[in-house]
C-alpha positions as CSV (number, residue, x, y, z in Angstrom):
1,Y,-3.2,-9.1,28.1
2,A,-2.1,-11.2,25.1
3,I,-3.4,-10.7,21.6
4,S,-2.7,-13.3,19.0
5,G,-3.0,-13.0,15.1
6,L,-3.6,-9.2,14.8
7,W,-3.6,-8.4,11.0
8,M,-3.9,-4.9,9.5
9,D,-3.4,-4.1,5.9
10,R,-4.2,-0.4,4.7
11,S,-3.3,1.7,1.8
12,N,-4.7,5.1,2.7
13,T,-4.2,5.4,6.4
14,D,-2.2,8.1,8.2
15,D,-1.8,6.5,11.7
16,L,-1.9,2.8,11.5
17,G,-1.4,0.7,14.6
18,F,-3.4,-1.1,17.3
19,F,-4.0,2.5,18.7
20,G,-4.0,5.0,15.9
21,E,-3.4,8.1,18.0
22,V,-3.1,8.7,21.8
23,S,-2.8,11.6,24.0
24,G,-2.3,11.8,27.8
25,A,-2.6,8.1,28.1
26,T,-1.1,5.2,30.2
27,I,-0.8,2.1,28.1
28,K,0.7,-1.0,29.7
29,N,1.0,-4.9,29.9
30,I,-0.1,-5.9,26.4
31,T,1.7,-8.7,24.3
32,F,1.0,-9.2,20.6
33,V,1.8,-12.5,19.1
34,N,2.0,-13.6,15.5
35,A,1.0,-10.0,14.3
36,A,1.3,-8.5,11.0
37,I,0.8,-4.8,10.0
38,K,1.2,-3.3,6.5
39,N,0.8,0.3,5.6
40,S,1.2,1.0,1.9
41,K,0.4,4.8,2.0
42,T,3.3,6.7,0.5
43,S,3.1,9.8,2.5
44,S,5.2,11.5,5.2
45,S,2.1,11.5,7.5
46,A,1.7,7.7,7.2
47,N,3.0,6.9,10.7
48,T,3.0,3.2,11.6
49,G,3.5,1.4,15.0
50,G,3.0,-2.1,16.1
51,V,1.0,-0.7,19.2
52,I,0.7,3.0,18.8
53,A,1.1,5.0,15.5
54,D,1.2,8.5,16.9
55,I,1.5,10.1,20.3
56,S,0.1,13.4,19.7
57,G,-0.1,15.2,23.0
58,G,0.1,15.3,26.7
59,S,2.2,13.1,29.0
60,N,2.1,9.4,28.3
61,I,3.3,6.4,30.2
62,I,4.1,3.5,27.9
63,I,5.2,0.4,29.9
64,N,5.5,-3.4,29.3
65,L,4.3,-3.6,25.7
66,H,5.7,-6.4,23.5
67,F,5.1,-6.9,19.8
68,N,6.1,-10.1,18.0
69,G,5.5,-10.0,14.1
70,T,6.2,-8.1,10.9
71,I,5.7,-4.5,10.1
72,T,5.9,-3.2,6.6
73,T,5.6,0.4,5.5
74,A,6.0,2.5,2.4
75,S,7.0,5.7,4.3
76,G,6.4,7.8,7.4
77,D,7.8,7.4,11.0
78,S,7.5,3.8,11.9
79,G,8.5,1.7,14.8
80,G,8.1,-1.8,16.3
81,I,6.1,-0.2,19.3
82,I,5.5,3.4,18.4
83,G,5.6,5.3,15.0
84,Q,6.2,8.8,16.3
85,S,6.0,11.1,19.3
86,Y,6.1,14.9,19.0
87,S,4.5,15.4,22.4
88,S,6.8,16.1,25.4
89,G,7.1,14.0,28.6
90,Q,6.8,10.6,27.1
91,E,8.2,7.7,29.2
92,I,8.7,4.3,27.3
93,T,10.1,1.5,29.5
94,Y,10.2,-2.3,29.5
95,C,9.0,-2.7,25.8
96,S,10.2,-5.2,23.3
97,Y,9.9,-5.9,19.6
98,N,10.8,-9.2,18.0
99,G,10.3,-9.6,14.2
100,T,10.9,-7.9,10.8
101,L,10.5,-4.2,10.3
102,S,10.8,-3.0,6.7
103,R,10.3,0.1,4.7
104,N,10.7,1.0,1.1
105,S,14.1,2.2,0.2
106,S,12.7,5.7,-0.9
107,G,10.5,6.0,2.3
108,W,10.6,9.1,4.4
109,G,11.0,9.4,8.2
110,G,12.5,7.5,11.1
111,L,12.6,3.7,11.4
112,G,13.2,2.4,14.8
113,G,12.9,-1.0,16.6
114,I,11.0,0.5,19.4
115,I,10.0,4.0,18.0
116,G,10.5,5.7,14.6
117,N,10.6,9.5,15.8
118,F,11.2,10.5,19.5
119,T,11.5,14.3,19.0
120,N,9.9,15.5,22.2
121,G,10.0,12.4,24.4
122,S,11.9,12.3,27.7
123,K,12.9,8.5,28.5
124,I,13.3,5.2,26.7
125,E,14.6,2.7,29.2
126,H,15.0,-1.1,29.6
127,C,13.7,-1.9,26.2
128,L,14.7,-4.9,24.0
129,V,14.9,-5.5,20.3
130,R,15.9,-9.0,19.5
131,D,16.2,-11.5,16.6
132,N,15.2,-8.7,14.3
133,T,15.8,-7.3,10.8
134,I,15.3,-3.7,10.3
135,T,15.7,-2.3,6.7
136,G,14.7,0.4,4.2
137,G,15.6,4.1,3.6
138,S,17.5,6.4,6.0
139,N,17.4,7.3,9.7
140,I,17.2,3.8,11.2
141,G,18.1,2.8,14.7
142,G,17.8,-0.4,16.7
143,I,15.8,1.5,19.4
144,V,15.1,5.1,17.8
145,G,15.2,5.9,14.1
146,N,15.3,9.8,14.6
147,I,15.4,12.4,17.3
148,G,14.4,15.5,15.3
149,S,15.9,18.0,17.9
150,M,17.3,18.1,21.4
151,S,15.1,20.9,22.6
152,S,14.3,18.8,25.8
153,P,16.4,16.5,27.9
154,K,16.3,12.8,27.1
155,S,17.3,9.6,28.8
156,I,18.0,6.5,26.6
157,K,19.5,3.9,29.0
158,Y,19.6,0.2,29.8
159,N,18.5,-0.8,26.3
160,S,19.6,-3.8,24.2
161,V,19.5,-4.6,20.5
162,Y,20.3,-7.9,18.9
163,A,19.5,-7.2,15.1
164,D,20.4,-6.9,11.6
165,I,20.1,-3.3,10.5
166,N,20.7,-2.6,6.8
167,S,19.9,-0.1,4.1
168,T,22.5,-0.2,1.3
169,S,21.3,3.0,-0.2
170,G,20.4,4.8,3.2
171,D,22.1,7.3,5.6
172,N,22.2,7.5,9.3
173,L,22.1,4.0,10.6
174,G,22.9,3.3,14.3
175,G,22.6,0.4,16.7
176,I,20.6,2.5,19.2
177,I,19.8,5.9,17.4
178,G,19.8,6.5,13.7
179,E,19.9,10.3,13.7
180,I,19.9,13.1,16.1
181,G,18.8,16.3,14.3
182,T,19.7,20.0,14.6
183,G,18.2,22.4,17.2
184,G,18.2,22.6,21.0
185,N,20.6,21.8,23.7
186,G,18.5,19.8,26.1
187,G,21.1,17.0,26.5
188,L,21.0,13.3,26.2
189,R,21.8,10.8,29.0
190,F,22.9,7.8,26.9
191,N,24.2,5.0,29.3
192,Y,24.5,1.3,29.6
193,N,23.0,0.4,26.1
194,V,24.1,-2.8,24.5
195,V,24.3,-3.6,20.8
196,H,25.0,-6.9,19.2
197,A,24.1,-6.0,15.5
198,D,25.2,-6.2,11.9
199,L,24.9,-2.8,10.4
200,T,25.2,-2.0,6.5
201,G,24.3,1.4,5.2
202,Y,25.7,4.0,2.5
203,K,27.1,6.5,5.0
204,Y,27.0,7.7,8.5
205,V,26.8,4.2,10.1
206,G,27.6,4.0,13.8
207,G,27.5,1.1,16.4
208,L,25.5,3.3,18.8
209,I,24.6,6.5,16.9
210,G,24.5,7.0,13.1
211,D,24.6,10.7,12.9
212,G,24.5,13.2,15.8
213,E,24.3,16.8,14.6
214,N,23.5,18.7,17.9
215,G,23.1,18.7,21.6
216,S,25.3,17.4,24.5
217,T,25.6,13.7,25.4
218,S,26.5,12.0,28.6
219,S,27.4,8.4,28.0
220,R,28.9,5.2,29.5
């Protein structure tokens, strides 16, 4: 399915995306072209995603979703495909984002080319972020902005990022993951990821991971 010219502009919405909130779903095979989403709400609950704002429960399969366009947010977890996932068992594969993803410099939350916050998900593989600018605040990653804890095992493999990632006043910027938070020892399998990016930040800036506070990592 292809959807052209999606336009959303809200100032008082917690979960803004083509799908606001999903639970226990399989969502696949959708391409968005010339899309624009803007969420002006200044709140930590103002999650924004190009396709899905919030994965709130259940095991979800997200496959072959593509978003081409701009996403502008004030705060909250925000991503080119998904805003946040706090539910376990998420599988995100073969998705891509192409465009400009921006947030206020004082905005809270994770900002990622594919997903803003991936705290309890299990897999992100074969995803692509290309010809992008990702900017604003802290906890910014080419694929994942923030992994809140490592309480469950995660696999982030075979992803590619071609982007400018910048926030002159922000911390925790990474070509793949902005920040891995404290708590848990689930382990991260982090293999075969490719980054071609210009990264500019205030501190904790890494080609792959900006700041990793906890958990074990297996990488290649």
